[in-house]
N, C-alpha and C positions, 0 to 999 in steps of 0.2 A: 686712272692712276693719278695719285696726288702730285701736283707740281710743286717742287721744293724751290726752284729757282724763279724768283719773281721776275728776273730779267726776261724769261721766255714765257711768262704767264700773261698772255695777251688779254685776259679778262680784266686785268688791272691796268689802269691808264698810267703810262710812263711818259714823262717829258724828256725825250731822248736828247734834245739840244741842251737842256739844263744839266742832265746827267753827264754828258760828254764834257761840257765846259767845266763842271764842278770837278770831274776826275782830273782834268788837265791842271786845274788850280791846285788840287791836293798834291799831285805829283811834284809841282814846282816847290811847294813848301816842305815836302817830305825829303827831297834829295839833300839839301844842305844839313837838315837836322840829323838824318841817318849818317851822313859823312862825319859830322861833328862828333857824334857819340862814338862812332867807330874809332876815330883818331884819339879821342879822350881816353878810351879804354886800352889803347895800344894795339888794336886790331888792324889788319890790312883794310884800307878805305873801302874796297869793293865789298867786303863782308857786310857792311852797313847797307849798301844799295841792294845786294842780293837779298838781304833780310826784308827790306822794304818791298821788293817784288814778290818774294815767296809768301810772306805773311799777308800782304795785301791781296794777292790773287786767291789764295786758298780760303781765307776767312770771308772774302767777298762772296765767293761761290757757295761755301758750305756753312758759313756762320749763322748765328741765331738771330741776327737783326740787320735788315737792310739799312744802309746809311752809316754803319759803323766802319771806321777805317783802322786797319792794323798795319804795323810796320816795325822797323828797328827802333824800338823805344828806349829812351835813356833809363827809365825805371828798372828795366830788366838787365840792361847792359852794365849798370853800376854794380850789380850783384856779382858779376863775373870778372871784375877788374883784378881782384886778389888772385883768382885762379889763373888768370892770364900771366900775371907776374911770376907766380911760383911754378906753374906747370907748362904753360905755353898754349898756343892756339888749338892744338889737337884735343886737349882736354876740355877746352871751351866747347868745341863742337860736340863732344860726347855728352857734356853736361846739358847742353841745349836740347839734344835729342831725348835725354832722360827726363828733363823737365816736361817735354811734350808728352811723354808716356804718362807721367803723373797727372797732367791736366786731362788727358783722355779718361783716366780712371775716375777723376772727380766728376766728369760729365756723365760717364756710364752709370755711376752710383747715385746720380742726381743730387749731388751735394751743392750745386750752385744756388739752391734755394736759401742757403744760410746767409747769403748777402742781404736778405731781408732783415737780419739782426742788426744791420748798421743803422743807427738812429740818424735823424735829420741833422742835429748839430754836428755829428761827425762828417756827414756829407758836406755841410757848409764849410767846415774846416778843411776837408780834403780838397774841395774845388777851389777855395780861396788860396790855399797854400800852393796848389798846382799852378794857379794863375800867376802867382808871384814868381814861382820858379821859371815859368815860360818867359815872363817879362825880363827877369834878371839874366837869364841865359842869353838873351839877345844883346846884352851889354858887352858880352865877350867879343862881339864883332867890332866894337869900338877900340879894340886893342890891336897892337901889331908887334912884330918881332924886330927889335933894334939891338944890334951887337950881341945877339944870343940871349937877350932879355925881353920879356913881355912887358910892353909899356902902353899906356893910353895914347890914342891918337891926339895930335895937337896941331894947331895952325890950320892951313888950307885943307889937308886931308880930313880933319875933324869937321870943319864947316861944310865941306862937300857931302860928307856922310850924313850929317844932320839935315842938310837941305833935301837930300834925296829921300831920307826916311820921312820927313815932313810931307814931301810931295806924295809919297805912297800913302801915308795916313789920310791926307786930304782927299785923295781919290776914293779910298775905301769908305770914307765917311760921307762924301757928297754924292757920288755916283748913284747909290741906291735911291736917293731922293729924286733923281731924274729918271732913271730906268733900272729895272731889275732883270732885263733881258739877258745881260751878260754878267757873270760874277765880277763884282768890283775888285776882288783880290787879283784875278787874272788880268783885268784891264790895267791895274796899277803896276803889276810886274812888267807887262808889255810896254807901257808908256815910259817907265823909268829905264827899261832896257834900250828903247829907241833914243831917249834923251842922251843917255851916256854914250851910246854908239855914235849918234849923229854929231854930237859936239866934241867927241873925243875926250871925254872927262876921265881923268885918272882917279879911279876909286877901286875899292876892294871888290873882287869878283869871285864867283864860285870856284874857279880854278885855283884861287889863292889858298883855298882850304885843301883841296885834293882834286885830281882829275877823275872824271866819272867814266872814262873810257875803259871798256873791257869786253868780255865775251859772255856767252850763256853760262849760267851757274853750272859748274862741273859736278858730276856725281863723285863723291869722295867719302869713303869709309874712314871715320876718325882713326888716326894712327896711334891708338893707345892699346896697352895690353888688356885683353878681355879676361880680367880676373877680379877676385874679391877686393884686392888692394885698390884697384882703380875705382871700383864702385864706392869704397869708403871715401876716396878722395873727392869724387865728383858729386856724390849723393847730397851732401849738405847744400852745395851751391845750386844743384838742380831743384831741390825742394824749395829753397827760398825763392829762386827764380820763378818756379811754377806758382807759388803763393802770391808773389808780387804781381805777376802777369794776370792771374785770375782776379785778384783784388782790384787792380786798376781797370781791367777789362769789364768786370761785372758792374763796377760802380759807374763806369762810362756808359755801359748799356742802360743802366737805370736813368742816367742823365738824358740819354737819347729818348728813352721811353717818355720822360716828362716833356721834352721839347716837342716830340712828334705826336704825343698823346696816343701812342700805340704800345703794344707789349711784345718784347723780344723773348727768345728762348735761351735762358741762361745755360742750361746743360748742353744744348746744341752748340752754343758759342764756345763753351769750355772744350768740347771735343774738337771743334774746328781749329781752335787755338793750339791744341795739342798736336793735331796732324801737321799744322804749319810749322811748329817748332821741331818736330821730328824731321820734316823735310829740310829745314834749315841746317840741322845737324849733319845731314848727309849731302847737302849741296852748298857747303861752305858759307852759310849765312850766320850772322851773329845772334839770330833769334829775336824775339820781340813780343809785343802784345798790342791790344788796341791803344791808339794814341788819341788822347782827348783833344789836343790842339787841332790835329788834322781832321778829326771827326767833326769838330765845330766849324772848321773851314768848309767842309763838305756840306754840312747842314745849312750854314749861312748862305751857301751858293744855291740852295734850293733842292739839293739832291735828297731823294727819299727811297731810291731803289738800289739794287745791287750793282747796277751798271756803272755807276760812278767809281766804285771801288775797283772794279775790273779794269776800267779805262785808266785809272791812276797807276795800277800795277803794270799794265802793258806799256804805258807811256814810259815808266821808269826803265823797263827792259829795253825798249826802243832807244831810249837816250843812252843807255849803257852801250848798246851795239853800234848805233850810227849817229846819235844826236849829240854826242859829247862836245864837239867844237862849238855848237850854239849855246848849250847850257853852261859851258865853262865861262861864257862871257856875260851871264846874267849877274847884274850888280847885287851884292849881298845886302845893300841898303834896302832894295825892294822887298827882299824876303824878310829882313828884320822888321820893316814897317808892317807887313802883313801879319807876322807872328805877334807883334806888340798889340795890334788891334784884336787878334784872337785872344790874347791874355786879358785884355780889358773886357772883352765880351764873355770870357769864361768866369770872371769874378762874379760872385753872387752879391751884387750891390743891394739886393733886397734884404740881405742879412742885417744891414745897417738900419733899415726901416723897421724891422721887427725886433731889434735888439732890446728895446724897452719893454716889449711884451713877452720876451722869453724868460724862463726861470734862470736864476743866477747860475745854477750849476750847468745849464745848457750853454750859456755864454762862455763859461770857463772851459768847457770841453771843446767847443768849437775853436776857440783861440789856441788851446793846447795842441789840437790836431794840426792846425795850420802851422804853428811854430815848429813842431816836429817834422812836418813835411818839408818846410823850407830849410830847416837846419840840417837834417840828416839825409834829405832826398830819398828817404825810405818810406814809400807810401803805404806799404803793407804794415810796417811797424806802427806808423802814425794811426792808421785805422784800427789796428788791434788794440792799442792803448786806449783809444777813444771808446771802443766798444766795451772794454773791460771796466773803465771808469763809469761809463753810462750804466752798465749792469750793476755795479756796486752801489751807485746812487739810487737806482731803481729798487734794489734790495733794501736799502736803508729806509727809503720812503715807504715801501710796502710794509716793512716791519712795524712801523708806527701806526698802521691802519687797523691792526687787529683790536677788536673790542667785543664786549658782550652785553646783552640785556638779560635780566633775570626776572623770573616770576615763580611763585609757588602755587601748585594746583590744589584741587580739593582734597587729594589724597595725602597732601603734605610733602610731595616730592618737589624738589627744586629744579628748575629748568634754566640752563645757560644757553642762550642763542648767540652763537659766535658769528661775528662779521669780520671778513678779511682772511688772508691766506696764513696757514700755519706751516712755517718753514724755518730754516736755521736762523734767519734774522729776527723772527717774531716770537721765538720760543720764550725768551725772558719776559716779554710783555704778556704772553699767554698765561704763564704760570701765575702772574700777579692778579689774574682775573678771579681766582677761586679762593673761597674762604672755607678750607677743609674743616677747621675746628668747629665752626658754627653751622655748617650745612647739615641738613637732615639725613636720614639713613639711606635715602635713594636720591641720587643726583643724575640728571639726564643732560647731556651736552648735545645740542642741536647744531649740526653742520650744514643746514640748508643753505646758508649764505657764506659758507667757508669751504676750504679744501685742505687736505693733508698732502703736502707736496714732496716731502723728503724724509730721510732717515732721522733727521733731527726732530721732526714733528712726531714721528713714531716714538722716539725715545722720550719726548715730553709727555706723551700720553701714557707711556709705560710708568714713568715716575709718578705721574698724577694718580694712576691706578693704585700704585703701592701706598701712596699717602692715604687715600680713602680706605684702602683695605686695612691698613694699620689702625685706622680709626673705627674699624668695624662698620664701614659704610660701603654701599654698592655704587658703581659708576657705569652708566650706559651711554652709548653713542647712537645718535639718530640722524637720519637723512644724509648718510654718506653716499657720495657718488660711486659708481662702479669701479672707477680707477682707484679711488681711495680705499675701497674695500679690498681690492686686489693687493694694494700696497700693505694693508694691515695683515692680510692672510699670509703674505710672504714673510711676515715678522711674527708668526704665531709663537715661536719659541721664546721670544723676549717680551711679549705683551699679552696680558690677559684682560680683555675688555669685552663686556657683554654688548654686542652690537644689535640694536633693534632692527630687524629686517623690515624694511618698508614694503608695503604691498606693490605689486606691479600691475598696473591697469592696462589691459589690452583694448585697443580701439577696434570697433567692428568695421569691417570693410564690406564692399558690395558682394564679395563672395560669401 
């Protein structure tokens, strides 16, 4: 029987100490972020922690890639803010469950492969934009509520916060140079916690955001009417949430593949993400997707198996049930410092080194994707725009590559050997290659180094045939691939071209 859970596959070596410590570190960084996003969206704070537990556990066990961490991510929560304001939390739970069903369908129909269409410049822009978002979101912790207004910290509170953040950053930077036995992020959080507690320093704590005390996630059927009107209301939000979650998740999976030099299963990850979101909808979680920041914390701590994700999820549940009094006293400065270092590590600094070697259009696309990601916080839209622009640029460049060489054989027939793809973008240049008026009675177009890709190419051949026919000349096509022939046969009614059938040579086998 095939073992799907690497955690229990003892044929693969797992460093259990590293996995456990990495899981604890991930839990420490996930709690404040999940709480912050829940509060930002107007959800009950515990919906964020429940999402972190449910998403983290289910995707760690069933997901398509060990080391990937999922939780209550801001990218998906932002999509649901408008629904929360207009319809309420019950509609949010219903939309989350529906989004999960959509994600399962994507996985079952194996549509995760389309993430391969995301070009490298778009990946650079996506990652860099996300790094800036992670870093900038930490600046919110330098604000406080004064007389009902949000204001920046000043005076002693600001200096204390800065000092503690710098202490955290220093430990994260220096400790790995001394030892990697314990994750530097976890050590930094513990040291700052002890310093603040030991010296009685007055600074912002986790409990100042919200209390993490609660019970086990309760089973709850969303209290919405089960009718077509409800479906019309929640479907747009569910569809966008599913798309955002899959986009961020599969791009994060690609990033982990590059870091670990292994290959994850996109479709399995899509299904696991869908199952987790359905569970969220029925267990009062706000839903989520893979979280790139926590995933990078996990990987930087040395985790490579599923155990770290399971430990992180279970730790969050234990904290909800019994550990709230301790976690409530963790200084926010420690978590801010860890997340800032994650943002710095997330940024693709290599993109600056290769910027002079990249085509100008790739540079523009990368910057545009980063700007949209930072400005709108809509990762799916940023990636979609980047892919569309990249596709248009590719089409434009490909359209300029079509060319032809000509020669006349002993029988007086003229041969055009075509190079480059024949599609909607190259039709105009293709038509300019032929000299109908001065060509001989028989013209042969050789597609050995070309292909007919679409209806525009067929239409171009049809019009070219008409031109030669009106001039009492014959046109023949040669060396068409099988798919090109099928495409032309499907257009028999609109095109009359004499295709020269190439012989099929069969290779002798031992039989």
